[in-house]
C-alpha positions as CSV (number, residue, x, y, z in Angstrom):
1,M,0.0,0.0,0.0
2,K,1.0,3.6,-0.6
3,K,1.7,5.6,2.5
4,F,-1.3,7.2,4.1
5,I,-1.7,10.9,3.6
6,L,-2.4,13.2,6.6
7,I,-3.1,16.9,6.1
8,A,-3.4,18.5,9.4
9,G,-3.1,21.9,11.2
10,P,-5.1,24.9,12.4
11,C,-7.9,26.3,10.3
12,V,-6.2,29.7,10.2
13,I,-2.9,31.1,11.3
14,E,-3.8,32.8,14.5
15,N,-0.3,33.9,15.4
16,K,3.2,32.7,15.0
17,S,3.6,31.0,18.4
18,I,0.5,28.8,18.3
19,T,1.2,27.9,14.7
20,L,4.7,26.7,15.7
21,E,3.3,24.9,18.7
22,I,0.8,22.9,16.6
23,A,3.4,22.2,13.9
24,S,5.9,20.9,16.5
25,C,3.4,18.6,18.1
26,L,2.2,17.2,14.7
27,K,5.8,16.7,13.5
28,E,6.6,14.8,16.7
29,V,3.5,12.6,16.5
30,T,3.5,11.9,12.8
31,S,7.2,11.0,12.6
32,K,6.3,7.8,14.6
33,Y,4.1,6.4,11.9
34,P,4.3,5.4,8.2
35,L,2.5,8.3,6.6
36,N,3.0,11.4,4.4
37,F,2.3,14.5,6.6
38,F,1.4,17.9,5.2
39,F,1.0,20.8,7.6
40,K,-1.9,23.0,6.6
41,A,-3.0,26.5,7.7
42,S,-4.7,29.4,5.9
43,F,-3.1,32.8,5.8
44,D,-6.5,34.4,4.8
45,K,-10.0,33.0,5.3
46,A,-11.5,35.0,2.5
47,N,-14.9,33.3,2.7
48,R,-15.9,33.9,6.4
49,T,-19.7,34.4,6.9
50,S,-19.4,37.7,8.8
51,L,-17.2,40.7,8.2
52,K,-16.5,40.7,11.9
53,S,-14.9,37.2,11.9
54,Y,-11.1,36.8,12.1
55,R,-9.6,36.2,8.6
56,G,-5.9,35.6,9.4
57,P,-2.6,37.6,9.2
58,G,-2.8,38.1,5.5
59,L,-0.6,36.9,2.6
60,K,2.8,38.5,3.4
61,K,2.9,37.8,7.1
62,G,1.2,34.4,6.8
63,I,3.5,33.0,4.1
64,K,6.6,34.0,6.2
65,I,5.2,32.0,9.2
66,L,4.5,29.0,6.9
67,E,8.0,29.3,5.5
68,E,9.4,29.2,9.1
69,V,7.3,26.1,9.9
70,K,8.7,24.4,6.8
71,K,12.3,25.2,7.6
72,R,12.2,24.5,11.3
73,F,10.3,21.2,11.2
74,S,11.2,19.9,7.7
75,V,7.5,19.4,6.8
76,S,5.6,19.8,3.6
77,I,3.2,22.8,3.6
78,L,-0.3,23.2,2.2
79,S,-2.4,26.4,2.1
80,D,-5.2,27.8,-0.1
81,V,-5.4,30.7,-2.5
82,H,-8.4,32.8,-3.5
83,C,-6.9,35.0,-6.3
84,R,-4.6,34.3,-9.2
85,Y,-2.0,36.9,-8.1
86,Q,-1.5,34.9,-4.8
87,V,-0.1,31.9,-6.7
88,R,3.2,33.6,-7.6
89,E,3.6,34.8,-4.0
90,V,3.2,31.4,-2.4
91,K,4.5,28.8,-4.9
92,D,8.1,28.9,-3.6
93,V,6.9,28.0,-0.1
94,L,3.9,25.7,-0.6
95,D,4.2,22.1,-1.6
96,V,0.5,21.8,-2.1
97,I,-1.7,24.6,-3.3
98,Q,-5.4,24.2,-2.4
99,I,-8.4,25.3,-4.4
100,P,-11.2,26.2,-1.9
101,A,-14.5,24.4,-2.3
102,Y,-16.4,27.6,-3.1
103,L,-13.9,28.3,-5.9
104,S,-13.6,24.8,-7.4
105,R,-15.3,25.9,-10.6
106,Q,-13.3,29.0,-11.1
107,T,-11.4,28.1,-14.3
108,D,-8.9,30.9,-14.3
109,L,-7.8,30.3,-10.7
110,I,-7.5,26.5,-11.3
111,L,-5.4,27.0,-14.4
112,E,-3.1,29.5,-12.6
113,V,-2.6,27.1,-9.7
114,A,-2.0,24.2,-12.0
115,K,0.7,26.1,-13.9
116,A,2.7,26.4,-10.7
117,K,3.4,22.7,-11.1
118,K,2.9,22.0,-7.5
119,T,0.4,19.4,-6.2
120,V,-3.1,20.8,-6.4
121,N,-5.6,19.9,-3.7
122,V,-9.1,20.4,-5.0
123,K,-11.8,20.7,-2.4
124,K,-15.0,19.4,-4.0
125,A,-17.7,22.0,-3.7
126,Q,-20.6,21.4,-1.4
127,F,-22.9,21.7,-4.4
128,M,-20.8,19.6,-6.8
129,S,-21.4,16.0,-7.9
130,P,-18.4,13.7,-7.5
131,Y,-18.8,12.8,-11.1
132,D,-18.3,16.5,-12.1
133,I,-14.8,16.6,-10.4
134,K,-13.5,15.1,-13.7
135,Y,-14.0,18.5,-15.3
136,V,-11.7,20.1,-12.7
137,I,-9.2,17.4,-13.3
138,E,-9.3,18.1,-17.1
139,K,-8.5,21.8,-16.4
140,I,-5.5,20.9,-14.2
141,T,-4.1,18.3,-16.6
142,S,-4.6,20.6,-19.6
143,V,-1.5,22.5,-18.6
144,G,0.6,19.4,-18.0
145,N,0.1,19.0,-14.2
146,N,-0.9,15.5,-13.0
147,K,-0.2,16.1,-9.3
148,I,-3.7,16.2,-7.9
149,F,-5.4,15.4,-4.6
150,L,-9.2,15.3,-4.6
151,T,-10.9,16.1,-1.3
152,E,-14.4,15.3,-0.1
153,R,-15.8,17.9,2.4
154,G,-19.5,17.1,2.5
155,S,-22.6,18.2,0.5
156,C,-25.3,20.7,1.2
157,F,-28.2,19.1,3.1
158,G,-30.9,21.8,3.3
159,Y,-30.0,25.1,5.0
160,N,-27.1,25.3,7.4
161,N,-26.2,21.6,7.2
162,L,-23.9,19.2,5.4
163,V,-24.0,15.4,4.9
164,V,-21.4,13.0,3.6
165,D,-22.3,10.6,0.8
166,F,-19.5,8.1,1.1
167,R,-20.1,6.9,-2.4
168,S,-18.3,10.1,-3.4
169,L,-15.0,8.7,-2.2
170,L,-15.4,5.6,-4.4
171,I,-16.6,7.5,-7.4
172,M,-13.7,10.0,-7.2
173,K,-11.1,7.2,-6.7
174,E,-12.1,6.0,-10.2
175,F,-10.3,9.0,-11.7
176,G,-7.0,7.6,-10.5
177,Y,-5.8,10.3,-8.1
178,P,-5.5,10.2,-4.3
179,V,-8.8,10.9,-2.5
180,I,-8.8,12.7,0.8
181,F,-11.6,12.9,3.3
182,D,-12.0,16.3,5.1
183,A,-13.2,14.9,8.5
184,T,-13.7,18.3,10.1
185,H,-15.2,20.6,7.5
186,S,-17.6,17.8,6.6
187,L,-19.1,18.1,10.0
188,Q,-19.8,21.9,9.8
189,R,-23.2,23.5,10.1
190,P,-22.5,26.4,7.9
191,S,-23.4,29.8,9.3
192,A,-25.7,28.2,11.8
193,K,-24.3,30.1,14.9
194,R,-25.4,33.6,14.2
195,G,-22.8,34.6,11.7
196,I,-20.3,31.7,12.3
197,S,-20.4,28.1,11.5
198,G,-21.4,25.5,14.0
199,G,-20.6,21.8,13.8
200,D,-20.4,18.3,15.4
201,R,-16.8,17.6,16.5
202,K,-17.9,14.4,18.3
203,F,-18.3,12.6,14.9
204,V,-14.7,13.3,13.6
205,L,-13.3,9.9,14.7
206,P,-16.2,7.7,13.5
207,M,-16.5,9.5,10.2
208,S,-12.7,9.2,9.7
209,L,-12.8,5.5,10.2
210,A,-15.8,5.1,7.9
211,A,-13.9,7.0,5.2
212,I,-10.8,4.7,5.6
213,A,-13.1,1.7,5.4
214,C,-14.3,3.1,2.0
215,G,-10.7,3.1,0.8
216,C,-9.8,6.8,0.9
217,D,-6.1,7.6,0.7
218,G,-5.9,10.2,3.4
219,L,-7.5,12.6,5.9
220,F,-7.7,16.3,6.2
221,L,-8.0,17.4,9.8
222,E,-8.1,20.8,11.4
223,V,-6.6,20.6,14.9
224,H,-6.1,23.0,17.8
225,P,-4.7,22.7,21.3
226,H,-7.9,24.5,22.6
227,P,-10.7,24.0,20.0
228,Q,-13.2,26.0,22.0
229,R,-10.9,29.0,21.7
230,A,-10.0,28.6,18.0
231,L,-10.6,31.8,16.0
232,S,-12.1,29.8,13.1
233,D,-14.1,26.5,13.1
234,R,-14.1,26.1,16.9
235,Y,-17.0,23.7,16.7
236,T,-15.3,21.2,14.4
237,S,-11.6,21.5,15.1
238,F,-10.2,18.3,16.6
239,P,-8.2,18.4,19.9
240,L,-4.5,18.3,19.3
241,N,-3.9,16.0,22.2
242,R,-6.2,13.4,20.6
243,I,-4.6,13.3,17.2
244,E,-2.2,10.4,17.9
245,D,-5.0,8.2,19.1
246,L,-6.9,8.9,15.9
247,I,-3.9,8.2,13.8
248,K,-3.4,4.8,15.5
249,K,-7.1,3.8,14.9
250,V,-7.1,5.0,11.3
251,L,-3.9,3.1,10.4
252,E,-5.3,-0.1,12.1
253,V,-8.5,0.1,10.0
254,R,-6.4,0.7,6.9
255,R,-4.2,-2.3,7.8
256,V,-7.2,-4.6,8.1
257,I,-8.8,-3.3,4.9
258,G,-5.5,-3.8,3.1
259,E,-5.3,-7.4,4.2
260,K,-8.7,-8.3,2.7
């Protein structure tokens, strides 16, 4: 089996010290296990529900913090972009450039990211069929980039709610690229908490195990040492001190599935 992929980190860069704290812990834990680890964090949450919500330190300050994480801990880095001009500013630091779910049909942005020749992580939009992800793949490969991750992050289920159709993982795997399950964003209740998103953190572990049982290639997890105080996604961020237990259980399920 190929190594398991773990993409983990805070939802947003809150400050330098807590970002380094989270990265240090994740590096220590993940180095014990046979997996490919990518540290993730956003420098700008450009799609927050409310104007009053914290967005992040911005591009210039944020990318410097991510660069320090990369150098200090020798880890691969993932972050998202929202505008074409951002690609040239981040491509020398990021190993994976992410297309946000809300922007996964924005052709010009997708092409600009693909041209950077880095791995592209596509978040499947909450309104997008898993079959339609093939058109996103065609856009990326049209410029000669075949380094692609496909990430499931739930589908709209009425107002202010998401549901996961696990068939999506199997459908997207048929395209031949690694499929990742976003176990924290999938549990959001978008904009359900008076201008911020709610969610159901208690389901992160069982949903992760279900995704692994379906054969997905990796997990995307937002983690925080104090989830209830996180400046973004406080209701779905997974406790940092529980990440090793989750990794152990996920890898055990993957081992059993691999033996069948």
